[in-house]
Kinemage of the C-alpha trace (Angstrom):
@kinemage 1
@onewidth
@group {chain A} dominant
@subgroup {mainchain}
@vectorlist {calphas} color= white
{ca met a 1} P 82.047 -124.469 -84.632
{ca ser a 2} L 81.768 -120.826 -85.151
{ca leu a 3} L 84.668 -118.337 -84.113
{ca asp a 4} L 82.242 -116.795 -81.407
{ca glu a 5} L 81.587 -120.427 -80.018
{ca phe a 6} L 85.328 -121.357 -80.035
{ca arg a 7} L 86.278 -117.819 -78.305
{ca gln a 8} L 83.538 -118.552 -75.711
{ca ser a 9} L 84.607 -122.149 -74.939
{ca ala a 10} L 87.703 -120.551 -73.352
{ca arg a 11} L 85.494 -119.999 -70.380
{ca gly a 12} L 85.453 -123.759 -69.676
{ca glu a 13} L 86.905 -126.887 -71.155
{ca pro a 14} L 88.633 -127.173 -74.440
{ca pro a 15} L 86.328 -128.608 -77.196
{ca gln a 16} L 87.068 -132.237 -78.147
{ca gly a 17} L 89.067 -132.965 -81.258
{ca leu a 18} L 91.113 -129.683 -81.560
{ca ser a 19} L 94.497 -129.682 -83.427
{ca ala a 20} L 97.437 -128.611 -81.471
{ca ala a 21} L 97.308 -125.302 -83.164
{ca leu a 22} L 93.735 -124.585 -82.183
{ca leu a 23} L 94.498 -125.705 -78.736
{ca ala a 24} L 97.244 -123.229 -78.546
{ca leu a 25} L 94.789 -120.460 -79.575
{ca trp a 26} L 92.374 -121.743 -76.932
{ca his a 27} L 95.029 -121.571 -74.191
{ca asp a 28} L 95.976 -118.092 -75.560
{ca ala a 29} L 92.387 -116.884 -75.186
{ca arg a 30} L 92.471 -117.955 -71.635
{ca gly a 31} L 95.605 -116.005 -71.121
{ca asp a 32} L 97.951 -118.845 -70.559
{ca trp a 33} L 100.771 -118.035 -73.128
{ca ala a 34} L 103.085 -120.698 -71.778
{ca ala a 35} L 100.531 -123.601 -72.383
{ca ala a 36} L 99.633 -122.039 -75.840
{ca his a 37} L 103.251 -121.978 -76.815
{ca asp a 38} L 103.858 -125.439 -75.739
{ca ser a 39} L 100.824 -126.558 -77.814
{ca ala a 40} L 101.865 -124.482 -80.766
{ca gln a 41} L 105.397 -125.900 -80.601
{ca ser a 42} L 104.149 -129.433 -80.456
{ca glu a 43} L 102.639 -129.291 -83.934
{ca asp a 44} L 105.432 -129.402 -86.628
{ca asp a 45} L 103.670 -128.113 -89.648
{ca ala a 46} L 102.677 -124.693 -91.178
{ca asp a 47} L 99.619 -124.242 -88.807
{ca gly a 48} L 101.696 -124.795 -85.648
{ca ala a 49} L 104.292 -122.414 -87.170
{ca trp a 50} L 101.588 -119.786 -87.905
{ca val a 51} L 100.411 -119.867 -84.146
{ca his a 52} L 103.916 -120.025 -82.960
{ca ala a 53} L 104.662 -116.897 -84.932
{ca tyr a 54} L 101.613 -115.070 -83.428
{ca leu a 55} L 102.390 -115.927 -79.972
{ca his a 56} L 105.911 -114.600 -80.374
{ca arg a 57} L 104.608 -111.353 -82.086
{ca lys a 58} L 102.224 -110.995 -78.990
{ca glu a 59} L 104.935 -111.363 -76.588
{ca gly a 60} L 107.060 -108.655 -78.550
{ca asp a 61} L 109.684 -110.951 -79.776
{ca ile a 62} L 109.530 -109.760 -83.465
{ca gly a 63} L 112.677 -111.592 -84.560
{ca asn a 64} L 111.625 -114.886 -83.496
{ca ala a 65} L 107.971 -114.193 -84.765
{ca gly a 66} L 109.463 -113.227 -88.191
{ca tyr a 67} L 111.308 -116.621 -88.387
{ca trp a 68} L 108.035 -118.549 -87.597
{ca tyr a 69} L 106.109 -116.756 -90.126
{ca arg a 70} L 108.551 -117.546 -92.607
{ca arg a 71} L 108.284 -121.306 -91.620
{ca ala a 72} L 104.464 -120.964 -91.800
{ca gly a 73} L 104.739 -119.425 -95.270
{ca arg a 74} L 102.652 -116.358 -94.103
{ca pro a 75} L 103.478 -112.581 -94.337
{ca phe a 76} L 104.198 -110.622 -91.219
{ca pro a 77} L 100.836 -108.957 -90.437
{ca asn a 78} L 100.300 -105.212 -90.681
{ca phe a 79} L 97.182 -105.332 -88.559
{ca gly a 80} L 96.484 -105.838 -84.730
{ca ile a 81} L 97.139 -108.799 -82.678
{ca ala a 82} L 93.437 -109.493 -81.773
{ca ala a 83} L 92.552 -109.284 -85.423
{ca glu a 84} L 95.261 -111.871 -86.076
{ca trp a 85} L 93.995 -114.204 -83.498
{ca asp a 86} L 90.546 -114.073 -85.318
{ca gln a 87} L 91.985 -114.738 -88.659
{ca ile a 88} L 94.082 -117.673 -87.610
{ca ala a 89} L 91.242 -119.296 -85.525
{ca ser a 90} L 88.738 -118.825 -88.430
{ca glu a 91} L 90.992 -120.302 -90.955
{ca leu a 92} L 91.905 -123.288 -88.716
{ca leu a 93} L 88.400 -123.955 -87.674
{ca ala a 94} L 87.225 -123.971 -91.307
{ca ala a 95} L 90.082 -126.338 -92.187
{ca asp a 96} L 89.523 -128.765 -89.397
{ca gly a 97} L 85.871 -128.668 -89.609
{ca ala a 98} L 85.677 -128.021 -85.746
């Protein structure tokens, strides 16, 4: 699945077989931060931590975001939030073969 296809899927139902981290990004694309956070939090690995970090950065909780970036083994981004969503989604889609 391409990044554009994934982004467009947020207009309907989530694609089958998404990881919890990708499902979190899907919910975020729909504007449902709480569902996105719940999904990211349910995946106790580096991918879940990365999405969790992004979500806290998006809400403006920079201290909490920093903690989750460290848990994910990722640097704190120095670019916009929309570009980060694209980066995370692209990498996770490629890794999952979704």
